[in-house]
TORLUM-285990 format. One record per residue (C-alpha): residue in three letters; x, y, z. Coordinates in steps of 0.2 Angstrom, whole numbers, plus 5000, padded with zeros to 4 digits. Each point is the difference from the previous one (the first is absolute). Layout:
N
+------+------+------+------+
: type :    u :    v :    w :
+------+------+------+------+
:  Ala :    X :    Y :    Z :
...
+------+------+------+------+
! end
This chain:
444
+------+------+------+------+
: type :    u :    v :    w :
+------+------+------+------+
:  Met : 4964 : 5339 : 5495 :
:  Asp : 5017 : 5001 : 5006 :
:  Ile : 4997 : 4987 : 5016 :
:  Ile : 5021 : 4999 : 5002 :
:  Gly : 5001 : 5018 : 4999 :
:  Leu : 4988 : 5003 : 5014 :
:  Ile : 5009 : 4987 : 5014 :
:  Pro : 5012 : 5018 : 5009 :
:  Ser : 4985 : 5008 : 4999 :
:  Phe : 4991 : 4990 : 5010 :
:  Gly : 5015 : 4997 : 5011 :
:  Gly : 5000 : 5019 : 5005 :
:  Leu : 4983 : 5001 : 5006 :
:  Leu : 5000 : 4983 : 5006 :
:  Trp : 5012 : 5008 : 5011 :
:  Thr : 4992 : 5017 : 5003 :
:  Ile : 4985 : 4991 : 5006 :
:  Ser : 5009 : 4989 : 5011 :
:  Ala : 5011 : 5012 : 5007 :
:  Phe : 4982 : 5011 : 5003 :
:  Ile : 4992 : 4986 : 5008 :
:  Val : 5017 : 4997 : 5013 :
:  Ala : 5000 : 5019 : 5004 :
:  Leu : 4979 : 5000 : 5002 :
:  Ser : 5002 : 4983 : 5012 :
:  Ile : 5011 : 5007 : 5010 :
:  Ile : 4992 : 5017 : 5005 :
:  Val : 4983 : 4993 : 5000 :
:  Ala : 5008 : 4987 : 5012 :
:  Val : 5006 : 5011 : 5011 :
:  His : 4987 : 5011 : 5000 :
:  Glu : 4985 : 4987 : 5005 :
:  Tyr : 5013 : 4992 : 5013 :
:  Gly : 4999 : 5017 : 5008 :
:  His : 4982 : 4999 : 5002 :
:  Tyr : 5000 : 4982 : 5004 :
:  Ile : 5014 : 5002 : 5014 :
:  Val : 4994 : 5015 : 5009 :
:  Gly : 4981 : 4993 : 4999 :
:  Arg : 5004 : 4985 : 5006 :
:  Trp : 5010 : 5011 : 5015 :
:  Thr : 4985 : 5008 : 5004 :
:  Gly : 4989 : 4985 : 5001 :
:  Ile : 4992 : 5001 : 4983 :
:  His : 4999 : 4982 : 4993 :
:  Ala : 5007 : 4997 : 4981 :
:  Glu : 4993 : 4986 : 4990 :
:  Val : 5008 : 5003 : 4983 :
:  Phe : 5018 : 5006 : 4995 :
:  Ser : 4999 : 5002 : 4981 :
:  Ile : 5013 : 5002 : 4987 :
:  Gly : 4991 : 5001 : 4985 :
:  Phe : 4979 : 4999 : 4995 :
:  Gly : 4990 : 4986 : 4992 :
:  Pro : 5004 : 4981 : 5000 :
:  Val : 5013 : 4995 : 5015 :
:  Leu : 5014 : 4993 : 4994 :
:  Ala : 5009 : 4993 : 5017 :
:  Ser : 4993 : 5004 : 5017 :
:  Arg : 5003 : 4993 : 5019 :
:  Tyr : 4993 : 5004 : 5016 :
:  Asp : 5011 : 5007 : 5016 :
:  Lys : 4996 : 4998 : 5019 :
:  Arg : 4990 : 5013 : 5001 :
:  Gly : 4987 : 4996 : 4989 :
:  Thr : 5007 : 5010 : 4984 :
:  Lys : 5001 : 4994 : 4981 :
:  Trp : 5014 : 5006 : 4993 :
:  Gln : 4998 : 4998 : 4980 :
:  Ile : 5008 : 5005 : 4983 :
:  Ala : 4986 : 5004 : 4986 :
:  Ala : 4999 : 5000 : 4981 :
:  Leu : 5000 : 5019 : 4999 :
:  Pro : 5017 : 5006 : 5006 :
:  Phe : 4995 : 5019 : 4999 :
:  Gly : 4994 : 5005 : 5017 :
:  Gly : 4997 : 4990 : 5016 :
:  Tyr : 4989 : 5001 : 5017 :
:  Val : 4997 : 4995 : 5019 :
:  Lys : 4981 : 4995 : 5003 :
:  Phe : 4997 : 5004 : 5016 :
:  Leu : 4985 : 4991 : 5013 :
:  Gly : 4983 : 5006 : 4995 :
:  Asp : 5006 : 5007 : 4982 :
:  Ala : 4989 : 4997 : 4985 :
:  Ser : 5015 : 5002 : 4988 :
:  Ala : 5018 : 5005 : 4997 :
:  Val : 4995 : 5019 : 5002 :
:  Ser : 4994 : 4998 : 5019 :
:  Asp : 4980 : 5002 : 4996 :
:  Lys : 4991 : 4995 : 5015 :
:  Ala : 4992 : 4983 : 4999 :
:  Ser : 4984 : 5006 : 5008 :
:  Asp : 4991 : 4982 : 5006 :
:  Asp : 5015 : 4993 : 5004 :
:  Phe : 5007 : 5013 : 5007 :
:  Glu : 4984 : 5003 : 5012 :
:  Ala : 4998 : 4981 : 5003 :
:  Met : 5015 : 5000 : 5010 :
:  Asp : 5003 : 4999 : 5020 :
:  Ser : 5009 : 5020 : 5006 :
:  Glu : 5016 : 4989 : 5003 :
:  Thr : 5001 : 4994 : 4982 :
:  Lys : 4995 : 5018 : 4995 :
:  Arg : 5014 : 5007 : 5010 :
:  His : 5011 : 4989 : 4989 :
:  Thr : 4993 : 5009 : 4981 :
:  Met : 5005 : 5015 : 4992 :
:  His : 4984 : 5009 : 5003 :
:  Gly : 4999 : 4994 : 5018 :
:  Ala : 5018 : 5005 : 5007 :
:  Pro : 5000 : 5015 : 5009 :
:  Leu : 5005 : 5015 : 4987 :
:  Trp : 5016 : 5003 : 5005 :
:  Ala : 5004 : 4980 : 4995 :
:  Arg : 4993 : 5004 : 4982 :
:  Ala : 5007 : 5015 : 4996 :
:  Ala : 5016 : 4994 : 5004 :
:  Thr : 4997 : 4986 : 4991 :
:  Val : 4996 : 5006 : 4987 :
:  Phe : 5012 : 5015 : 4999 :
:  Ala : 5014 : 4985 : 5001 :
:  Gly : 5000 : 4996 : 4982 :
:  Pro : 5005 : 5017 : 4997 :
:  Ala : 5014 : 5002 : 5013 :
:  Phe : 5008 : 4982 : 4995 :
:  Asn : 5003 : 5006 : 4983 :
:  Phe : 5009 : 5014 : 5003 :
:  Val : 5011 : 4992 : 5015 :
:  Leu : 5005 : 4987 : 4986 :
:  Ser : 5006 : 5015 : 4989 :
:  Phe : 5008 : 5006 : 5015 :
:  Leu : 5010 : 4985 : 5003 :
:  Ile : 5005 : 4997 : 4983 :
:  Phe : 5009 : 5017 : 4998 :
:  Ala : 5007 : 4999 : 5016 :
:  Val : 5005 : 4984 : 4996 :
:  Val : 5007 : 5004 : 4982 :
:  Leu : 5009 : 5015 : 5007 :
:  Phe : 5008 : 4989 : 5013 :
:  Phe : 5007 : 4986 : 4990 :
:  Arg : 5004 : 5013 : 4986 :
:  Gly : 5010 : 5012 : 5012 :
:  Val : 5002 : 5018 : 4997 :
:  Ala : 5015 : 5010 : 4994 :
:  Ser : 5014 : 5000 : 5016 :
:  Glu : 5010 : 5017 : 5002 :
:  Pro : 5010 : 5006 : 4994 :
:  Leu : 4994 : 4996 : 4983 :
:  Thr : 5013 : 4988 : 4995 :
:  Val : 5001 : 4989 : 4982 :
:  Glu : 4994 : 4983 : 5004 :
:  Glu : 4999 : 4994 : 4980 :
:  Leu : 5002 : 5008 : 4983 :
:  Arg : 4983 : 4999 : 4987 :
:  Pro : 5006 : 4993 : 4983 :
:  Ala : 5004 : 5015 : 4990 :
:  Pro : 5005 : 5004 : 4983 :
:  Glu : 5016 : 5008 : 5007 :
:  Glu : 5014 : 4997 : 5014 :
:  Tyr : 4998 : 5008 : 5016 :
:  Ala : 5015 : 5004 : 5010 :
:  Leu : 4991 : 4999 : 5015 :
:  Leu : 5000 : 4981 : 5007 :
:  Pro : 4992 : 4991 : 5014 :
:  Gly : 5001 : 5004 : 5018 :
:  Asp : 5004 : 5017 : 4995 :
:  Glu : 4993 : 5016 : 5014 :
:  Ile : 4995 : 5014 : 4989 :
:  Val : 5003 : 5015 : 5010 :
:  Ala : 4998 : 5015 : 4988 :
:  Ile : 4994 : 5001 : 4981 :
:  Ala : 5006 : 5016 : 4989 :
:  Gly : 5006 : 5006 : 5016 :
:  Glu : 4985 : 4999 : 5011 :
:  Thr : 5002 : 4990 : 5016 :
:  Thr : 4986 : 4986 : 4999 :
:  Pro : 4985 : 5003 : 5012 :
:  Ala : 4991 : 4988 : 5011 :
:  Leu : 4987 : 4988 : 4987 :
:  Asp : 4984 : 5007 : 5005 :
:  Glu : 5007 : 5018 : 4991 :
:  Phe : 5009 : 4992 : 4985 :
:  Ser : 4985 : 5004 : 4987 :
:  Asp : 5003 : 5020 : 5005 :
:  Phe : 5019 : 4996 : 4999 :
:  Leu : 4998 : 4995 : 4982 :
:  Asp : 4991 : 5017 : 4995 :
:  Thr : 5016 : 5008 : 5006 :
:  Leu : 5013 : 4990 : 4986 :
:  Pro : 5005 : 5006 : 4984 :
:  Val : 4990 : 4989 : 4988 :
:  Ala : 5013 : 4990 : 4990 :
:  Pro : 5009 : 4985 : 4993 :
:  Ser : 5012 : 4999 : 5012 :
:  Leu : 5003 : 5007 : 5018 :
:  Asp : 5015 : 5000 : 5012 :
:  Tyr : 4995 : 4987 : 5015 :
:  Asp : 5011 : 5001 : 5016 :
:  Ile : 5001 : 4984 : 5007 :
:  Arg : 5007 : 4989 : 5016 :
:  Arg : 5010 : 4984 : 4993 :
:  Asp : 5007 : 4992 : 5014 :
:  Gly : 5002 : 5014 : 5010 :
:  Thr : 5004 : 5011 : 4988 :
:  Val : 4992 : 5011 : 4991 :
:  Met : 5003 : 5005 : 4983 :
:  Thr : 4991 : 5009 : 4984 :
:  Val : 4995 : 4988 : 4985 :
:  Pro : 4988 : 5003 : 4985 :
:  Gly : 4982 : 4995 : 5000 :
:  Pro : 4984 : 5001 : 4991 :
:  Phe : 4986 : 5011 : 5007 :
:  Pro : 4993 : 4994 : 5015 :
:  Tyr : 4982 : 4995 : 4993 :
:  Pro : 5002 : 4996 : 4982 :
:  Ala : 4987 : 4995 : 4988 :
:  His : 5001 : 4983 : 5006 :
:  Ala : 4982 : 4989 : 5001 :
:  Val : 5005 : 4994 : 5017 :
:  Ser : 4980 : 4994 : 5000 :
:  Val : 4986 : 4999 : 4988 :
:  Ser : 4983 : 5004 : 5006 :
:  Leu : 4984 : 4987 : 4998 :
:  Asp : 4989 : 5004 : 4985 :
:  Ser : 5011 : 5016 : 4994 :
:  Ala : 5004 : 5005 : 4982 :
:  Ala : 5018 : 4991 : 5005 :
:  Glu : 4995 : 4985 : 5002 :
:  Glu : 4989 : 5000 : 4986 :
:  Ala : 5014 : 5004 : 4988 :
:  Gly : 5012 : 4987 : 5008 :
:  Leu : 5011 : 5010 : 5015 :
:  Met : 5009 : 4990 : 5013 :
:  Asp : 5006 : 5003 : 5017 :
:  Gly : 5019 : 5004 : 4994 :
:  Asp : 4997 : 5008 : 4984 :
:  Val : 5013 : 5015 : 4997 :
:  Ile : 4990 : 5016 : 4989 :
:  Arg : 5016 : 5007 : 4991 :
:  Ala : 4989 : 5011 : 4989 :
:  Val : 4981 : 5006 : 4996 :
:  Asp : 4995 : 5004 : 4981 :
:  Gly : 5020 : 5002 : 4998 :
:  Ala : 5004 : 5013 : 5013 :
:  Ser : 5011 : 4992 : 5013 :
:  Val : 4998 : 4998 : 5018 :
:  Phe : 5009 : 4996 : 5015 :
:  Ala : 4990 : 5007 : 5015 :
:  Phe : 4982 : 4992 : 5005 :
:  Ser : 4995 : 5019 : 5002 :
:  Gln : 5002 : 5002 : 4982 :
:  Leu : 4989 : 4984 : 4994 :
:  Arg : 4988 : 5009 : 5012 :
:  Glu : 4999 : 5017 : 4994 :
:  Ile : 5000 : 4991 : 4980 :
:  Val : 4985 : 4987 : 5006 :
:  Gly : 4992 : 5016 : 5010 :
:  Thr : 4998 : 5011 : 4982 :
:  Ser : 4996 : 4986 : 4989 :
:  Asp : 4981 : 5005 : 5000 :
:  Gly : 4999 : 4982 : 4996 :
:  Gln : 5008 : 4997 : 4985 :
:  Pro : 5011 : 4985 : 4995 :
:  Leu : 5017 : 4999 : 5007 :
:  Thr : 5014 : 4991 : 4994 :
:  Leu : 5012 : 4993 : 5013 :
:  Asp : 5017 : 4993 : 4998 :
:  Ile : 5003 : 4987 : 5013 :
:  Trp : 5015 : 4991 : 5003 :
:  Arg : 4997 : 4982 : 5011 :
:  Asp : 5012 : 4988 : 5003 :
:  Gly : 5012 : 5007 : 4989 :
:  Glu : 4990 : 5001 : 4984 :
:  Ser : 4990 : 5016 : 4993 :
:  Leu : 4984 : 4998 : 4997 :
:  Glu : 4986 : 5014 : 4995 :
:  Val : 4984 : 5004 : 5005 :
:  Thr : 4983 : 5009 : 4996 :
:  Leu : 4987 : 5002 : 5013 :
:  Thr : 4988 : 5015 : 5005 :
:  Pro : 5000 : 5008 : 5016 :
:  Arg : 4983 : 4998 : 5007 :
:  Arg : 4990 : 5014 : 5010 :
:  Met : 5001 : 4997 : 5020 :
:  Asp : 4992 : 5006 : 5014 :
:  Leu : 5011 : 4999 : 5015 :
:  Pro : 4996 : 5002 : 5019 :
:  Leu : 5011 : 5013 : 5010 :
:  Asp : 5005 : 4999 : 5017 :
:  Asp : 4988 : 5015 : 5007 :
:  Gly : 4984 : 4988 : 4989 :
:  Gly : 4999 : 5008 : 4984 :
:  Phe : 5004 : 4994 : 4982 :
:  Glu : 5014 : 5005 : 4990 :
:  Thr : 4996 : 4995 : 4981 :
:  Arg : 5017 : 4997 : 4990 :
:  Trp : 5005 : 4990 : 4983 :
:  Leu : 5008 : 4983 : 5004 :
:  Ile : 5007 : 4985 : 4994 :
:  Gly : 5002 : 4990 : 5016 :
:  Ile : 5017 : 5001 : 5005 :
:  Ser : 5008 : 5002 : 5017 :
:  Gly : 5020 : 5006 : 5003 :
:  Gly : 5012 : 4996 : 5011 :
:  Leu : 5019 : 5002 : 5006 :
:  Phe : 5010 : 4994 : 4988 :
:  Phe : 5005 : 4987 : 5014 :
:  Glu : 4991 : 4989 : 5012 :
:  Pro : 5006 : 5009 : 5016 :
:  Arg : 5005 : 4987 : 5016 :
:  Ser : 4987 : 4997 : 5011 :
:  Glu : 4994 : 4998 : 5017 :
:  Thr : 4987 : 4991 : 5008 :
:  Pro : 4987 : 5012 : 5008 :
:  Ser : 4995 : 4998 : 5017 :
:  Leu : 4981 : 4993 : 5004 :
:  Gly : 4995 : 5016 : 5003 :
:  Glu : 5005 : 5008 : 4985 :
:  Ala : 4993 : 4985 : 4989 :
:  Ala : 4981 : 5003 : 5010 :
:  Ala : 5000 : 5018 : 4998 :
:  Tyr : 5003 : 4999 : 4980 :
:  Gly : 4987 : 4989 : 5001 :
:  Val : 4989 : 5009 : 5007 :
:  Glu : 5004 : 5014 : 4988 :
:  Gln : 4999 : 4990 : 4984 :
:  Thr : 4980 : 4995 : 5006 :
:  Ile : 4996 : 5019 : 5005 :
:  Phe : 5005 : 5007 : 4984 :
:  Ile : 4992 : 4987 : 4990 :
:  Ile : 4985 : 5004 : 5010 :
:  Arg : 5002 : 5018 : 4997 :
:  Ser : 5005 : 4999 : 4983 :
:  Ser : 4986 : 4991 : 4995 :
:  Leu : 4985 : 5011 : 5007 :
:  Ser : 5009 : 5014 : 4994 :
:  Gly : 4999 : 4990 : 4985 :
:  Leu : 4982 : 4997 : 4999 :
:  Tyr : 4997 : 5018 : 5006 :
:  His : 5008 : 5009 : 4985 :
:  Met : 4992 : 4987 : 4987 :
:  Ala : 4984 : 5006 : 5007 :
:  Ala : 5005 : 5019 : 5000 :
:  Gly : 5002 : 4997 : 4981 :
:  Ala : 5018 : 5005 : 5005 :
:  Ile : 5010 : 4981 : 4994 :
:  Ser : 4994 : 4987 : 4987 :
:  Thr : 4990 : 4990 : 5007 :
:  Cys : 5009 : 4984 : 4991 :
:  Asn : 5012 : 5002 : 5017 :
:  Leu : 4987 : 4988 : 5006 :
:  Ser : 5002 : 4983 : 4992 :
:  Gly : 4990 : 4984 : 5001 :
:  Pro : 5001 : 4981 : 5001 :
:  Ile : 5009 : 5000 : 4983 :
:  Gly : 5010 : 5012 : 5004 :
:  Ile : 5006 : 4992 : 5016 :
:  Ala : 5002 : 4985 : 4992 :
:  Glu : 5012 : 5006 : 4988 :
:  Thr : 5010 : 5007 : 5014 :
:  Ser : 5000 : 4986 : 5010 :
:  Gly : 5008 : 4989 : 4986 :
:  Ala : 5013 : 5014 : 4995 :
:  Ala : 5004 : 5003 : 5020 :
:  Ala : 5000 : 4980 : 5000 :
:  Ser : 5013 : 5001 : 4984 :
:  Gln : 5012 : 5012 : 5011 :
:  Gly : 5003 : 4987 : 5013 :
:  Trp : 4993 : 4996 : 5017 :
:  Val : 5006 : 5015 : 5010 :
:  Thr : 4990 : 5014 : 4984 :
:  Phe : 4986 : 4986 : 5003 :
:  Ile : 4999 : 4999 : 5020 :
:  Trp : 5002 : 5020 : 4999 :
:  Phe : 4984 : 5001 : 4987 :
:  Ile : 4991 : 4989 : 5010 :
:  Ala : 5003 : 5013 : 5017 :
:  Val : 4993 : 5014 : 4989 :
:  Leu : 4985 : 4990 : 4994 :
:  Ser : 4997 : 4997 : 5017 :
:  Thr : 4999 : 5017 : 5008 :
:  Ala : 4990 : 5004 : 4985 :
:  Val : 4987 : 4986 : 5004 :
:  Gly : 5000 : 5003 : 5017 :
:  Leu : 4997 : 5021 : 4996 :
:  Leu : 4984 : 4993 : 4989 :
:  Asn : 4992 : 4990 : 5012 :
:  Leu : 5001 : 5015 : 5013 :
:  Phe : 4990 : 5011 : 4988 :
:  Pro : 4984 : 5002 : 5007 :
:  Ile : 4989 : 4990 : 4987 :
:  Pro : 4989 : 4989 : 5004 :
:  Val : 5006 : 4981 : 4998 :
:  Leu : 5017 : 5006 : 5003 :
:  Asp : 5006 : 4998 : 5019 :
:  Gly : 4999 : 5020 : 5001 :
:  Gly : 4983 : 4998 : 4996 :
:  His : 4996 : 4989 : 5015 :
:  Leu : 5012 : 5012 : 5012 :
:  Val : 4987 : 5013 : 4995 :
:  Phe : 4984 : 4987 : 5005 :
:  His : 5013 : 4998 : 5015 :
:  Ala : 4999 : 5020 : 5004 :
:  Trp : 4984 : 5003 : 4998 :
:  Glu : 4997 : 4987 : 5014 :
:  Ala : 5010 : 5007 : 5010 :
:  Leu : 4992 : 5016 : 4998 :
:  Thr : 4982 : 4994 : 5002 :
:  Gly : 5002 : 4985 : 5009 :
:  Arg : 4991 : 4992 : 4986 :
:  Pro : 5007 : 4990 : 4984 :
:  Pro : 4989 : 5007 : 4985 :
:  Ser : 4987 : 4989 : 4997 :
:  Asp : 5001 : 4984 : 4985 :
:  Arg : 4991 : 5008 : 4989 :
:  Ala : 5012 : 5015 : 5001 :
:  Leu : 5014 : 4988 : 5000 :
:  Asn : 4994 : 4992 : 4984 :
:  Ala : 4996 : 5016 : 4989 :
:  Met : 5018 : 5006 : 5005 :
:  Met : 5008 : 4983 : 4995 :
:  Thr : 4994 : 5001 : 4985 :
:  Val : 5003 : 5018 : 4996 :
:  Gly : 5017 : 4996 : 5007 :
:  Leu : 5003 : 4986 : 4986 :
:  Gly : 4992 : 5010 : 4987 :
:  Leu : 5014 : 5012 : 5003 :
:  Met : 5013 : 4988 : 4999 :
:  Ala : 4993 : 4993 : 4986 :
:  Met : 5003 : 5017 : 4990 :
:  Leu : 5018 : 5003 : 5008 :
:  Met : 5005 : 4984 : 4993 :
:  Val : 4993 : 5003 : 4979 :
:  Phe : 5008 : 5016 : 5004 :
:  Ala : 5017 : 4995 : 5005 :
:  Leu : 4997 : 4986 : 4985 :
:  Thr : 4998 : 5012 : 4988 :
:  Asn : 5013 : 5010 : 5007 :
:  Asp : 5012 : 4982 : 4996 :
:  Ile : 4992 : 5000 : 4981 :
:  Phe : 5001 : 5016 : 4994 :
:  Cys : 5012 : 5011 : 5011 :
:  Pro : 5019 : 4999 : 4989 :
+------+------+------+------+
! end
C-alpha cells in the first residue's frame, strides 16, 4: 500500500472534518445558548451547558452554579435544566416530586407554561438570529454597487479593455444605463455581440469607447460541490469556447449547458495568461424560484457577473438588516418548498443531504475562504433552526406541540404518553438520518 500517496487524501479528509466540527459547534452553541439565556431570564436554572457529548474534556462552574463543559464527541450539544433526567429534558420523576414548590419553579417542568415555551422556542430563534446577523454583516462590509454604475476595477481578461477604473457607464449600445435593480432586464435588450459601444463619463467628459458584452462568460464565482468545482475551475476563469464553439456572453454559456442534456462539455479556459482545457459533465439540479416553486435545469455551477468590479458603497444599517431578513426568509421558504416538492415527487429526494454531504460542503466552503465559510454557517444555521421547529417529539417543535396541548386542555400530556411519543420521535429521526446517509452514499 502506498502510504505516502494517502497523505493528501487524509489531509483533505481532516480539513473536511475540522470545518464540519467548527461549523456545527458554532451553530449548536448559539442554539443551546438561546435555550440557556431565555431559561435564565424566565427563572429556569441550567445545571449543565455542554458542547459535545460523552466524556468531559474541560469544564467550569459559573457563579450561578451552571457547569459549562466541552465533551469528547463534538457532534451536538445540550442544556440540562434543573429537574431533567437527561439532555432531552425528560423529567427526573423521583427527584422532581421531592422538590419543594420554590425549587420546582426553577425547573423546566415546574415553571409556568409561558416560560417553558419561550425557553424551548429560543433555540431555533437564536439560529435564525445568527443567520440574519451574518447575512447583514457580510453585506455591510462587502458593500453594494453605487449609483451611477462606475468601474472600480477591471477583472482579469485575455483582451485589453478601453475602459478604465473610475469610468461612469452612461449608456451601452446606445441604451441609457438603468438603475442597478433593473440591470438584469436591461441586459436582455442588448445585442449579443463580442464588442459593444460604451458611452462613459471620464473626468467630466462623455466619450464612446468599445468594450465587451457586459456579462461575459467569466466564472465570477464557483459553486460548492458543483461540476465546475470538481473539474478544477476557479473564480476568475474566462470561458472562451465550449466544444470548440466560441462564447463571449454568459447567456451563451448558460444556453449551451442548459441544452446539453447532461453530456460532457469541453471548455477552453483562460486563466492568468494561460490557456487550459477542461472537460466536465453538467448536473441536473432543482433550483428554488421566488414564487416558492422549483425549476429543474442542467448546471455546471458557476455564477457570472460584470466584466468589472463596480464601485461600491456601504449600505445603511436598515438596508443591511432588510437583506439579512430577506435571505433568512428565502432559505426557510426554499427549504419548506423543497421538502414539499420532494414528498410530492416533483423533484429528486437527492436534494436532501446527510451529515456526509454537509461535512463535504463544510470543507469546500472553508477552502474558498472565510467569507464563504461563514455564509455557509448562516445557511446551515437557518436549516438547523427550521428542522428543530418540526413537530416531532425530541425536537423543539415537538415540545412546543406538547405546550400547545397543555394550553388548550389545561394539563400536560401524561408521562406515559410523553415517553411513548419521545420513542416515536427518536425512531422518526433515526429513519430520517438513515435516509439522508443513503442519499450521501448513493446519489450522484
